[in-house]
C-alpha angles and dihedrals in degrees: 000000000000091000090052090049093050092051089049093053091048091052091050092050091051090049092053090051094049093047093048092047095053092046117108116259117257111273104229097178115045110159117092096252096037095091136116095248091055096046092047094053092048088046088056093048089050087050092054087055093050090243093143099170093051094045092051091052092054095049089050091049088052092054091045087058092046119000091197095058104125103197091061089057088049089055093045087052090060092043093052090046089053093048090048090054091054095048122097101182109090098217094050089045095052093048089051090050091050093047089048093054092042089058089051091057090049091048089053094048096048101036105103111158124065091248091051087047090050089051088052094051093049093045088052090054093050094044094050091048087056097044100035091203120175114308089001099151098048089045090050087054092053092052089049091054091050090048092052089053091059118104099222132173105228089209091061097051102106097208114355093064095198143026091249085076089083089052091052093051094044084054091054088047091056090046092055090046093054092249091136098165092050091045092053092049092051093050088048088055091057091049091053095044102073134331097221094054117126085227096057095085096046087048096050092050092049091045091058093048092045091047091055090051092051092050092046095052092045112112096002127093102229117193125216092280093056092047090050092051096040092077096047119112089211132031118217124212090251090052088049092054090051094048093051093042096046102030098038096028088224097181095054095037096054092042090055094047101033106064101186109119097209088056096048093050099042124104132205113291093238144343113257112231095236094062098046090107099020120129092232099045097125092048090050093049087052091059089047091048091058098036097235102193112245093021096077127116113278122220108246111206092200096058094025089226138109107258130182091214093208094186096060117109122251114234125208093254090052091048086055092052092048094051097040087055091051090049093048091051093053104034120070094225115119094185092067091085093057103020095123101030114131100033115155095199134028124221088222120072090209098050124070117214089227094055118113092242097045095098092048093049091050091049091051098044099042087053093046091238089124130022135220127220122271086248089061094250121132097199094215095182098047117107122257118242124212098255092050094051093048091046091055093047088051092054091043089054088055095048093052091039099241113171 
């Protein structure tokens, strides 16, 4: 009797397991828009707007609805890579890097359709571009090649809306990796793909930026400092000192062309407190030593001290002043300092002939060292980007015959 009862209980237990195994999984997200595809798309849109917290919430919700939804892991990989890039504390940064790479592994595991696999490949390129782990650029190239082999239906791509998205983001990777020519070529490929692509606008913007960088670097041997500054949207005063010191070799150049011994042997009068630990301290002191106009210390009312303010952005009118001063120190032409005084009318609608920087701007534009806009404006108060600064230095080298 006991034996029969035991067999019966075993049978009933197996029956329960079979029934529960055949039961449908619990549906967590039931409303029409509460689905992983919708949340992933919104998450990517938030990511595009740099709304990291909102993007994270959307990707998490997508995985709550379906924990095996590969694209949501792809999105979280990018999010965690961005967080790692913004983190300064080593321990937290390492944790974010690990989380990002773990999400890439999950995205690879759960991406089944060609469209999901495409999202994974592009996400990997974007993640590696942010993290810059070992061999990141060559690995990104491999993922780009795999993405382009996929036979995707553009209509089924939830966010990327076209295979040219992979081309755009490998272009961004090349730009981050200082492979400027390759970056320009990939952005050009996107522009030639199809006019109605959502990536056409971003590619056009980045092509113009990269083209300017390529032109700026052409014919000039730019060191690591120059290449780093070339991609910046805004050049700081400390950056400018480094460019002039490294790319024009200001110290050696002035010492060779200004024969006064007292000037050659002199040093900067003092070291401003805000550059004591600055990466370009020595380059800044060289500018101070030679008294390059516009790159002198500035009195700060708050601290009641003369500071260099290396983090302040350089404007176009300030760049004109820097370069004019270098020109005047090197060329034996006393008229340069007053060449355009007394003009009644300025050729630029946004620059008055009585302004303190008018002469410098005219000296730079008439020598094609700096350019105005097609509209005729000079944009004196606009920030100088890295490519523009290097391009101006390249032309200045030619004008003063530096080899």
